[in-house]
GUFI-715281 format. One record per residue (C-alpha): residue number from 0; chain; x, z, y. Coordinates in steps of 0.001 Angstrom, whole numbers. Layout:
BEGIN
<n: NUM chain: A east: X up: Z north: Y>
...
% end
This chain:
BEGIN
<n: 0 chain: A east: -12480 up: -14855 north: -20504>
<n: 1 chain: A east: -12208 up: -13095 north: -17149>
<n: 2 chain: A east: -9285 up: -10692 north: -16831>
<n: 3 chain: A east: -10045 up: -7082 north: -16034>
<n: 4 chain: A east: -8926 up: -6057 north: -12517>
<n: 5 chain: A east: -5903 up: -3781 north: -12189>
<n: 6 chain: A east: -7799 up: -1653 north: -9649>
<n: 7 chain: A east: -11540 up: -1651 north: -9087>
<n: 8 chain: A east: -13769 up: 313 north: -6720>
<n: 9 chain: A east: -17488 up: 86 north: -7520>
<n: 10 chain: A east: -20061 up: 1286 north: -4962>
<n: 11 chain: A east: -17721 up: 4004 north: -3666>
<n: 12 chain: A east: -18902 up: 6305 north: -886>
<n: 13 chain: A east: -16697 up: 9030 north: 582>
<n: 14 chain: A east: -17484 up: 11827 north: 3017>
<n: 15 chain: A east: -15606 up: 14338 north: 5117>
<n: 16 chain: A east: -18075 up: 17188 north: 5319>
<n: 17 chain: A east: -21357 up: 15750 north: 6570>
<n: 18 chain: A east: -19741 up: 12563 north: 7871>
<n: 19 chain: A east: -19865 up: 9528 north: 5571>
<n: 20 chain: A east: -16689 up: 7485 north: 6094>
<n: 21 chain: A east: -17018 up: 4882 north: 3305>
<n: 22 chain: A east: -20357 up: 3409 north: 2269>
<n: 23 chain: A east: -20823 up: 1559 north: -1001>
<n: 24 chain: A east: -17335 up: 41 north: -1157>
<n: 25 chain: A east: -16791 up: -2464 north: -3974>
<n: 26 chain: A east: -13511 up: -4343 north: -4305>
<n: 27 chain: A east: -10985 up: -5455 north: -6893>
<n: 28 chain: A east: -7219 up: -5865 north: -6968>
<n: 29 chain: A east: -5965 up: -8361 north: -9531>
<n: 30 chain: A east: -2676 up: -7960 north: -11351>
<n: 31 chain: A east: 172 up: -9947 north: -9812>
<n: 32 chain: A east: -1535 up: -10602 north: -6487>
<n: 33 chain: A east: -1364 up: -9352 north: -2920>
<n: 34 chain: A east: -4837 up: -8148 north: -1976>
<n: 35 chain: A east: -5331 up: -7140 north: 1636>
<n: 36 chain: A east: -7753 up: -4879 north: 3457>
<n: 37 chain: A east: -8202 up: -5708 north: 7132>
<n: 38 chain: A east: -9895 up: -3467 north: 9661>
<n: 39 chain: A east: -9541 up: -1823 north: 13070>
<n: 40 chain: A east: -8613 up: 1791 north: 13741>
<n: 41 chain: A east: -11335 up: 4114 north: 12508>
<n: 42 chain: A east: -12745 up: 1632 north: 9985>
<n: 43 chain: A east: -11926 up: 3911 north: 7041>
<n: 44 chain: A east: -8868 up: 2093 north: 5667>
<n: 45 chain: A east: -6710 up: 5200 north: 5193>
<n: 46 chain: A east: -9663 up: 7096 north: 3719>
<n: 47 chain: A east: -10003 up: 4319 north: 1139>
<n: 48 chain: A east: -6362 up: 4740 north: 141>
<n: 49 chain: A east: -6777 up: 8517 north: -10>
<n: 50 chain: A east: -9797 up: 7997 north: -2260>
<n: 51 chain: A east: -7825 up: 5774 north: -4645>
<n: 52 chain: A east: -5070 up: 8403 north: -4794>
<n: 53 chain: A east: -7491 up: 11228 north: -5517>
<n: 54 chain: A east: -6750 up: 13032 north: -2255>
<n: 55 chain: A east: -10435 up: 12624 north: -1408>
<n: 56 chain: A east: -13093 up: 12442 north: -4089>
<n: 57 chain: A east: -15938 up: 9941 north: -3741>
<n: 58 chain: A east: -19459 up: 11314 north: -3604>
<n: 59 chain: A east: -20755 up: 8128 north: -5248>
<n: 60 chain: A east: -19286 up: 5258 north: -7242>
<n: 61 chain: A east: -16249 up: 4870 north: -9457>
<n: 62 chain: A east: -12539 up: 4077 north: -9109>
<n: 63 chain: A east: -10937 up: 2393 north: -12123>
<n: 64 chain: A east: -7250 up: 1677 north: -12719>
<n: 65 chain: A east: -6028 up: -259 north: -15761>
<n: 66 chain: A east: -9499 up: 1 north: -17233>
<n: 67 chain: A east: -9738 up: 3808 north: -16968>
<n: 68 chain: A east: -11630 up: 5852 north: -14407>
<n: 69 chain: A east: -9376 up: 7804 north: -12069>
<n: 70 chain: A east: -11917 up: 9281 north: -9645>
<n: 71 chain: A east: -11712 up: 12987 north: -10329>
<n: 72 chain: A east: -8160 up: 12730 north: -11713>
<n: 73 chain: A east: -5471 up: 14774 north: -9931>
<n: 74 chain: A east: -3194 up: 12863 north: -7577>
<n: 75 chain: A east: 6 up: 13522 north: -9507>
<n: 76 chain: A east: -1618 up: 12133 north: -12660>
<n: 77 chain: A east: -2744 up: 9034 north: -10772>
<n: 78 chain: A east: 809 up: 8462 north: -9531>
<n: 79 chain: A east: 2125 up: 8896 north: -13071>
<n: 80 chain: A east: -254 up: 6180 north: -14267>
<n: 81 chain: A east: 1512 up: 3661 north: -12051>
<n: 82 chain: A east: 308 up: 3804 north: -8432>
<n: 83 chain: A east: 2694 up: 4372 north: -5522>
<n: 84 chain: A east: 1973 up: 4492 north: -1805>
<n: 85 chain: A east: 3805 up: 3855 north: 1448>
<n: 86 chain: A east: 1686 up: 5988 north: 3787>
<n: 87 chain: A east: 873 up: 5189 north: 7386>
<n: 88 chain: A east: 3769 up: 6350 north: 9569>
<n: 89 chain: A east: 6079 up: 6169 north: 6499>
<n: 90 chain: A east: 6250 up: 10000 north: 6077>
<n: 91 chain: A east: 9909 up: 10183 north: 5134>
<n: 92 chain: A east: 11757 up: 13463 north: 4626>
<n: 93 chain: A east: 13550 up: 13346 north: 7997>
<n: 94 chain: A east: 16364 up: 15784 north: 7217>
<n: 95 chain: A east: 17189 up: 14222 north: 3861>
<n: 96 chain: A east: 19613 up: 11360 north: 3362>
<n: 97 chain: A east: 18673 up: 7887 north: 2167>
<n: 98 chain: A east: 19735 up: 8760 north: -1373>
<n: 99 chain: A east: 17796 up: 12036 north: -1351>
<n: 100 chain: A east: 14639 up: 10303 north: -97>
<n: 101 chain: A east: 14922 up: 7689 north: -2821>
<n: 102 chain: A east: 15332 up: 10376 north: -5477>
<n: 103 chain: A east: 12056 up: 11920 north: -4345>
<n: 104 chain: A east: 10337 up: 8675 north: -5317>
<n: 105 chain: A east: 11561 up: 8974 north: -8904>
<n: 106 chain: A east: 11168 up: 12676 north: -9473>
<n: 107 chain: A east: 10365 up: 12191 north: -13157>
<n: 108 chain: A east: 13716 up: 10438 north: -13695>
<n: 109 chain: A east: 15920 up: 13114 north: -12139>
<n: 110 chain: A east: 19150 up: 13804 north: -13986>
<n: 111 chain: A east: 18920 up: 10677 north: -16142>
<n: 112 chain: A east: 20754 up: 7374 north: -16376>
<n: 113 chain: A east: 17401 up: 5839 north: -15478>
<n: 114 chain: A east: 17697 up: 7260 north: -11958>
<n: 115 chain: A east: 20976 up: 5432 north: -11353>
<n: 116 chain: A east: 19459 up: 2198 north: -12650>
<n: 117 chain: A east: 16469 up: 2506 north: -10350>
<n: 118 chain: A east: 18689 up: 3322 north: -7372>
<n: 119 chain: A east: 20725 up: 197 north: -8116>
<n: 120 chain: A east: 17553 up: -1921 north: -8098>
<n: 121 chain: A east: 16565 up: -606 north: -4680>
<n: 122 chain: A east: 20039 up: -1140 north: -3217>
<n: 123 chain: A east: 19995 up: -4711 north: -4553>
<n: 124 chain: A east: 16697 up: -5281 north: -2779>
<n: 125 chain: A east: 17777 up: -3418 north: 375>
<n: 126 chain: A east: 21571 up: -3715 north: 848>
<n: 127 chain: A east: 21175 up: -2033 north: 4226>
<n: 128 chain: A east: 20080 up: 1164 north: 2501>
<n: 129 chain: A east: 23158 up: 1170 north: 306>
<n: 130 chain: A east: 25335 up: 906 north: 3419>
<n: 131 chain: A east: 23536 up: 3961 north: 4814>
<n: 132 chain: A east: 23018 up: 5922 north: 1614>
<n: 133 chain: A east: 24458 up: 9124 north: 3153>
<n: 134 chain: A east: 22653 up: 8770 north: 6494>
<n: 135 chain: A east: 19869 up: 11198 north: 7417>
<n: 136 chain: A east: 16491 up: 9447 north: 7592>
<n: 137 chain: A east: 15596 up: 10760 north: 11059>
<n: 138 chain: A east: 18606 up: 8969 north: 12593>
<n: 139 chain: A east: 17697 up: 5528 north: 11215>
<n: 140 chain: A east: 16032 up: 2679 north: 13112>
<n: 141 chain: A east: 12340 up: 1902 north: 12638>
<n: 142 chain: A east: 13123 up: -1095 north: 10460>
<n: 143 chain: A east: 15509 up: 902 north: 8274>
<n: 144 chain: A east: 12931 up: 3656 north: 7886>
<n: 145 chain: A east: 10361 up: 1073 north: 6802>
<n: 146 chain: A east: 12786 up: -202 north: 4157>
<n: 147 chain: A east: 13430 up: 3347 north: 2983>
<n: 148 chain: A east: 9722 up: 4179 north: 2720>
<n: 149 chain: A east: 9089 up: 1048 north: 653>
<n: 150 chain: A east: 12201 up: 1678 north: -1445>
<n: 151 chain: A east: 11135 up: 5249 north: -2150>
<n: 152 chain: A east: 7737 up: 4044 north: -3390>
<n: 153 chain: A east: 9360 up: 1417 north: -5621>
<n: 154 chain: A east: 11597 up: 4023 north: -7265>
<n: 155 chain: A east: 8710 up: 4911 north: -9581>
<n: 156 chain: A east: 8453 up: 1247 north: -10689>
<n: 157 chain: A east: 4741 up: 1192 north: -9922>
<n: 158 chain: A east: 2269 up: -1280 north: -11339>
<n: 159 chain: A east: 414 up: -1100 north: -8016>
<n: 160 chain: A east: 1959 up: -555 north: -4582>
<n: 161 chain: A east: -362 up: 641 north: -1806>
<n: 162 chain: A east: 899 up: -134 north: 1704>
<n: 163 chain: A east: -878 up: 1562 north: 4615>
<n: 164 chain: A east: -103 up: -203 north: 7921>
<n: 165 chain: A east: 3570 up: -953 north: 7112>
<n: 166 chain: A east: 4081 up: -2908 north: 10358>
<n: 167 chain: A east: 2745 up: -134 north: 12589>
<n: 168 chain: A east: 5049 up: 658 north: 15517>
<n: 169 chain: A east: 7659 up: -1973 north: 14669>
<n: 170 chain: A east: 9110 up: -4595 north: 17003>
<n: 171 chain: A east: 7940 up: -8180 north: 16295>
<n: 172 chain: A east: 11249 up: -9149 north: 14661>
<n: 173 chain: A east: 11002 up: -6195 north: 12292>
<n: 174 chain: A east: 7351 up: -6959 north: 11533>
<n: 175 chain: A east: 8478 up: -10348 north: 10230>
<n: 176 chain: A east: 11034 up: -8630 north: 7992>
<n: 177 chain: A east: 8463 up: -6227 north: 6571>
<n: 178 chain: A east: 6041 up: -9010 north: 5624>
<n: 179 chain: A east: 8888 up: -11002 north: 4078>
<n: 180 chain: A east: 9781 up: -7913 north: 2029>
<n: 181 chain: A east: 6199 up: -7474 north: 839>
<n: 182 chain: A east: 6092 up: -11098 north: -284>
<n: 183 chain: A east: 9439 up: -10659 north: -2094>
<n: 184 chain: A east: 8317 up: -7473 north: -3846>
<n: 185 chain: A east: 5185 up: -9212 north: -5068>
<n: 186 chain: A east: 7202 up: -12219 north: -6260>
<n: 187 chain: A east: 9251 up: -9812 north: -8391>
<n: 188 chain: A east: 6085 up: -8760 north: -10218>
<n: 189 chain: A east: 4623 up: -5794 north: -8345>
<n: 190 chain: A east: 924 up: -5974 north: -7491>
<n: 191 chain: A east: 301 up: -5068 north: -3847>
<n: 192 chain: A east: -2716 up: -3678 north: -1995>
<n: 193 chain: A east: -1884 up: -4203 north: 1674>
<n: 194 chain: A east: -3893 up: -2342 north: 4311>
<n: 195 chain: A east: -3243 up: -3767 north: 7770>
<n: 196 chain: A east: -4552 up: -4554 north: 11251>
<n: 197 chain: A east: -2210 up: -7527 north: 11687>
<n: 198 chain: A east: -4549 up: -10128 north: 10199>
<n: 199 chain: A east: -2491 up: -13172 north: 11069>
<n: 200 chain: A east: 656 up: -11978 north: 9273>
<n: 201 chain: A east: -1297 up: -10414 north: 6421>
<n: 202 chain: A east: -3365 up: -13489 north: 5609>
<n: 203 chain: A east: -198 up: -15595 north: 5620>
<n: 204 chain: A east: 1086 up: -13740 north: 2526>
<n: 205 chain: A east: -2060 up: -12386 north: 797>
<n: 206 chain: A east: -3910 up: -14070 north: -2045>
<n: 207 chain: A east: -7279 up: -12462 north: -1400>
<n: 208 chain: A east: -8747 up: -9826 north: 862>
<n: 209 chain: A east: -11547 up: -7774 north: 2325>
<n: 210 chain: A east: -12641 up: -6854 north: 5853>
<n: 211 chain: A east: -13681 up: -3255 north: 6506>
<n: 212 chain: A east: -15677 up: -2217 north: 9559>
<n: 213 chain: A east: -17291 up: 1174 north: 10155>
<n: 214 chain: A east: -16858 up: 2135 north: 6513>
<n: 215 chain: A east: -18437 up: -993 north: 5018>
<n: 216 chain: A east: -17093 up: -4257 north: 3591>
<n: 217 chain: A east: -18286 up: -7030 north: 5944>
<n: 218 chain: A east: -16265 up: -9920 north: 4525>
<n: 219 chain: A east: -14260 up: -10951 north: 1476>
<n: 220 chain: A east: -12666 up: -13994 north: -110>
<n: 221 chain: A east: -9388 up: -15797 north: -564>
<n: 222 chain: A east: -6886 up: -15612 north: 2284>
<n: 223 chain: A east: -7786 up: -19190 north: 3203>
<n: 224 chain: A east: -11485 up: -18361 north: 3275>
<n: 225 chain: A east: -10882 up: -15302 north: 5434>
<n: 226 chain: A east: -8778 up: -17294 north: 7896>
<n: 227 chain: A east: -11778 up: -19575 north: 8362>
<n: 228 chain: A east: -14305 up: -16725 north: 8503>
<n: 229 chain: A east: -16107 up: -16231 north: 11817>
<n: 230 chain: A east: -15872 up: -12454 north: 11406>
<n: 231 chain: A east: -12088 up: -12566 north: 11022>
<n: 232 chain: A east: -11474 up: -15289 north: 13597>
<n: 233 chain: A east: -13523 up: -13523 north: 16247>
<n: 234 chain: A east: -12123 up: -10051 north: 15599>
<n: 235 chain: A east: -8479 up: -10794 north: 14760>
<n: 236 chain: A east: -7327 up: -14368 north: 15270>
<n: 237 chain: A east: -8537 up: -15345 north: 18741>
<n: 238 chain: A east: -6111 up: -13215 north: 20758>
% end
Protein backbone atom coordinates (compact mmCIF):
# COMPACT_ATOMS: atom_id res chain seq x y z
CA UNK A 1 0.00 0.00 0.00
CA UNK A 2 1.42 3.37 -1.03
CA UNK A 3 1.92 5.84 1.81
CA UNK A 4 0.13 9.15 1.61
CA UNK A 5 2.49 12.11 1.03
CA UNK A 6 3.13 14.49 3.92
CA UNK A 7 2.65 17.45 1.57
CA UNK A 8 1.01 17.35 -1.84
CA UNK A 9 0.32 20.05 -4.43
CA UNK A 10 -2.08 19.00 -7.19
CA UNK A 11 -2.43 21.14 -10.34
CA UNK A 12 -1.76 24.35 -8.39
CA UNK A 13 -1.79 27.68 -10.23
CA UNK A 14 -1.08 30.98 -8.49
CA UNK A 15 -1.39 34.55 -9.71
CA UNK A 16 -0.33 38.00 -8.61
CA UNK A 17 -3.03 40.17 -10.11
CA UNK A 18 -3.22 39.34 -13.81
CA UNK A 19 0.19 37.65 -13.85
CA UNK A 20 0.23 33.86 -13.51
CA UNK A 21 3.36 32.84 -11.59
CA UNK A 22 2.73 29.10 -11.08
CA UNK A 23 1.04 26.94 -13.69
CA UNK A 24 -0.38 23.52 -12.88
CA UNK A 25 2.20 22.58 -10.24
CA UNK A 26 1.97 19.00 -8.96
CA UNK A 27 4.51 17.65 -6.49
CA UNK A 28 4.76 15.56 -3.35
CA UNK A 29 6.95 15.60 -0.26
CA UNK A 30 7.26 12.25 1.49
CA UNK A 31 7.62 11.91 5.23
CA UNK A 32 11.22 11.48 6.39
CA UNK A 33 12.83 12.64 3.15
CA UNK A 34 14.60 15.70 1.81
CA UNK A 35 12.71 16.83 -1.28
CA UNK A 36 14.28 19.65 -3.26
CA UNK A 37 12.98 22.26 -5.67
CA UNK A 38 15.59 23.61 -8.06
CA UNK A 39 15.15 26.69 -10.22
CA UNK A 40 16.71 30.00 -11.24
CA UNK A 41 15.73 33.44 -9.96
CA UNK A 42 12.23 34.33 -11.08
CA UNK A 43 11.13 30.71 -11.58
CA UNK A 44 8.43 31.00 -8.90
CA UNK A 45 10.14 29.07 -6.09
CA UNK A 46 9.34 31.58 -3.33
CA UNK A 47 5.78 31.96 -4.62
CA UNK A 48 5.38 28.20 -4.26
CA UNK A 49 6.46 28.38 -0.63
CA UNK A 50 4.14 31.33 -0.02
CA UNK A 51 1.31 29.29 -1.55
CA UNK A 52 1.98 26.35 0.77
CA UNK A 53 1.98 28.72 3.76
CA UNK A 54 -1.30 30.34 2.75
CA UNK A 55 0.29 33.75 2.16
CA UNK A 56 -0.92 33.48 -1.43
CA UNK A 57 -4.01 31.52 -2.36
CA UNK A 58 -3.99 29.35 -5.49
CA UNK A 59 -6.52 30.16 -8.19
CA UNK A 60 -6.61 26.48 -9.19
CA UNK A 61 -5.61 23.17 -7.63
CA UNK A 62 -5.22 21.94 -4.08
CA UNK A 63 -2.58 21.90 -1.34
CA UNK A 64 -2.80 19.00 1.11
CA UNK A 65 -0.83 18.49 4.32
CA UNK A 66 -1.15 15.32 6.41
CA UNK A 67 -4.12 14.31 4.30
CA UNK A 68 -6.09 17.54 4.85
CA UNK A 69 -6.51 20.45 2.47
CA UNK A 70 -4.80 23.62 3.64
CA UNK A 71 -5.35 25.92 0.65
CA UNK A 72 -7.65 28.58 2.02
CA UNK A 73 -6.52 27.98 5.62
CA UNK A 74 -4.98 30.96 7.46
CA UNK A 75 -1.20 30.99 7.74
CA UNK A 76 -1.10 30.79 11.53
CA UNK A 77 -3.31 27.68 11.42
CA UNK A 78 -1.03 26.10 8.82
CA UNK A 79 2.00 26.73 11.04
CA UNK A 80 0.15 25.23 14.01
CA UNK A 81 -0.47 22.07 11.98
CA UNK A 82 3.26 21.47 11.77
CA UNK A 83 4.91 23.50 9.00
CA UNK A 84 7.81 25.88 9.68
CA UNK A 85 9.79 28.01 7.25
CA UNK A 86 13.25 29.54 7.01
CA UNK A 87 12.52 32.37 4.57
CA UNK A 88 14.86 33.66 1.92
CA UNK A 89 17.24 36.17 3.52
CA UNK A 90 16.56 34.54 6.94
CA UNK A 91 14.35 37.45 8.18
CA UNK A 92 15.60 37.47 11.75
CA UNK A 93 14.52 40.07 14.30
CA UNK A 94 17.76 42.08 14.10
CA UNK A 95 17.47 43.94 17.40
CA UNK A 96 16.54 40.86 19.40
CA UNK A 97 19.03 38.51 21.01
CA UNK A 98 19.58 34.89 20.02
CA UNK A 99 17.37 33.72 22.87
CA UNK A 100 14.60 36.19 22.00
CA UNK A 101 14.65 35.13 18.33
CA UNK A 102 14.40 31.49 19.32
CA UNK A 103 11.45 32.22 21.61
CA UNK A 104 9.62 33.75 18.66
CA UNK A 105 9.77 30.36 16.96
CA UNK A 106 7.92 28.71 19.84
CA UNK A 107 5.37 31.36 20.65
CA UNK A 108 2.78 28.79 21.70
CA UNK A 109 5.16 27.43 24.36
CA UNK A 110 5.95 30.74 26.05
CA UNK A 111 6.11 30.62 29.83
CA UNK A 112 6.22 26.82 29.98
CA UNK A 113 8.80 24.19 30.87
CA UNK A 114 8.40 23.08 27.26
CA UNK A 115 10.12 26.26 26.09
CA UNK A 116 13.25 25.48 28.10
CA UNK A 117 13.29 21.94 26.73
CA UNK A 118 13.03 23.16 23.16
CA UNK A 119 15.75 25.76 23.72
CA UNK A 120 18.01 23.02 25.07
CA UNK A 121 17.44 20.94 21.92
CA UNK A 122 18.45 23.85 19.70
CA UNK A 123 21.56 24.63 21.75
CA UNK A 124 22.55 20.95 21.55
CA UNK A 125 22.25 21.12 17.78
CA UNK A 126 23.91 24.55 17.54
CA UNK A 127 26.42 25.00 20.41
CA UNK A 128 27.53 28.25 18.78
CA UNK A 129 24.12 29.76 19.47
CA UNK A 130 24.33 28.86 23.14
CA UNK A 131 27.68 30.65 23.34
CA UNK A 132 26.01 33.74 21.85
CA UNK A 133 22.59 33.46 23.47
CA UNK A 134 22.68 37.11 24.65
CA UNK A 135 24.09 38.51 21.39
CA UNK A 136 21.92 40.71 19.17
CA UNK A 137 21.14 39.00 15.85
CA UNK A 138 22.24 41.94 13.68
CA UNK A 139 25.81 41.68 15.02
CA UNK A 140 26.24 37.99 14.15
CA UNK A 141 28.10 36.56 11.15
CA UNK A 142 26.22 35.24 8.12
CA UNK A 143 26.79 31.65 9.17
CA UNK A 144 25.59 32.30 12.71
CA UNK A 145 22.49 34.04 11.39
CA UNK A 146 21.76 31.03 9.18
CA UNK A 147 22.01 28.77 12.23
CA UNK A 148 19.70 31.07 14.18
CA UNK A 149 17.10 31.18 11.40
CA UNK A 150 17.06 27.38 11.18
CA UNK A 151 17.02 27.06 14.97
CA UNK A 152 14.09 29.45 15.25
CA UNK A 153 12.09 27.39 12.75
CA UNK A 154 12.89 24.16 14.61
CA UNK A 155 11.63 25.60 17.90
CA UNK A 156 8.09 24.69 16.85
CA UNK A 157 9.17 21.04 16.34
CA UNK A 158 7.70 21.02 12.84
CA UNK A 159 6.75 17.92 10.91
CA UNK A 160 7.84 19.75 7.74
CA UNK A 161 10.64 22.31 7.45
CA UNK A 162 10.58 24.60 4.41
CA UNK A 163 13.97 26.10 3.53
CA UNK A 164 14.03 28.94 0.99
CA UNK A 165 17.55 29.46 -0.41
CA UNK A 166 19.39 28.80 2.88
CA UNK A 167 22.83 29.10 1.24
CA UNK A 168 22.10 32.48 -0.34
CA UNK A 169 24.84 35.04 0.31
CA UNK A 170 27.08 32.71 2.30
CA UNK A 171 30.78 32.05 1.75
CA UNK A 172 31.59 28.60 0.29
CA UNK A 173 32.81 27.25 3.65
CA UNK A 174 29.56 28.29 5.30
CA UNK A 175 27.50 26.83 2.45
CA UNK A 176 29.05 23.45 3.26
CA UNK A 177 28.04 23.87 6.91
CA UNK A 178 24.46 24.73 6.02
CA UNK A 179 24.01 21.66 3.83
CA UNK A 180 25.58 19.47 6.51
CA UNK A 181 23.08 20.93 8.99
CA UNK A 182 20.14 20.21 6.70
CA UNK A 183 21.26 16.61 6.33
CA UNK A 184 21.64 16.31 10.13
CA UNK A 185 18.20 17.79 10.80
CA UNK A 186 16.64 15.33 8.39
CA UNK A 187 18.53 12.43 9.97
CA UNK A 188 16.96 13.41 13.30
CA UNK A 189 13.50 12.88 11.81
CA UNK A 190 12.37 16.20 10.34
CA UNK A 191 11.04 16.12 6.78
CA UNK A 192 12.62 18.86 4.66
CA UNK A 193 11.48 20.71 1.53
CA UNK A 194 14.61 22.45 0.28
CA UNK A 195 14.27 25.24 -2.28
CA UNK A 196 17.65 26.11 -3.79
CA UNK A 197 19.64 27.30 -6.80
CA UNK A 198 22.76 25.38 -5.75
CA UNK A 199 21.91 22.15 -7.56
CA UNK A 200 25.20 20.39 -6.98
CA UNK A 201 25.08 20.70 -3.18
CA UNK A 202 21.33 20.14 -3.03
CA UNK A 203 21.31 16.94 -5.07
CA UNK A 204 24.14 15.58 -2.91
CA UNK A 205 21.81 15.49 0.13
CA UNK A 206 18.27 15.26 -1.32
CA UNK A 207 16.30 12.07 -1.85
CA UNK A 208 14.06 13.37 -4.61
CA UNK A 209 13.36 16.64 -6.35
CA UNK A 210 11.73 18.83 -8.95
CA UNK A 211 12.97 21.46 -11.40
CA UNK A 212 10.93 24.65 -11.76
CA UNK A 213 11.31 27.00 -14.71
CA UNK A 214 9.04 29.93 -15.57
CA UNK A 215 6.38 28.70 -13.17
CA UNK A 216 6.20 25.12 -14.47
CA UNK A 217 7.72 21.80 -13.40
CA UNK A 218 10.09 20.74 -16.21
CA UNK A 219 11.77 17.80 -14.48
CA UNK A 220 11.40 15.45 -11.53
CA UNK A 221 12.83 12.25 -10.11
CA UNK A 222 15.24 10.88 -7.56
CA UNK A 223 18.36 12.93 -6.84
CA UNK A 224 20.37 10.43 -8.88
CA UNK A 225 17.99 10.73 -11.82
CA UNK A 226 18.11 14.52 -11.68
CA UNK A 227 21.92 14.53 -11.61
CA UNK A 228 21.82 12.60 -14.88
CA UNK A 229 19.04 14.72 -16.40
CA UNK A 230 19.99 16.80 -19.44
CA UNK A 231 17.84 19.68 -18.17
CA UNK A 232 19.68 19.79 -14.84
CA UNK A 233 23.15 19.10 -16.24
CA UNK A 234 22.85 21.81 -18.86
CA UNK A 235 21.34 24.43 -16.56
CA UNK A 236 23.14 23.76 -13.27
CA UNK A 237 25.99 21.26 -13.39
CA UNK A 238 28.13 22.30 -16.36
CA UNK A 239 29.63 25.45 -14.84
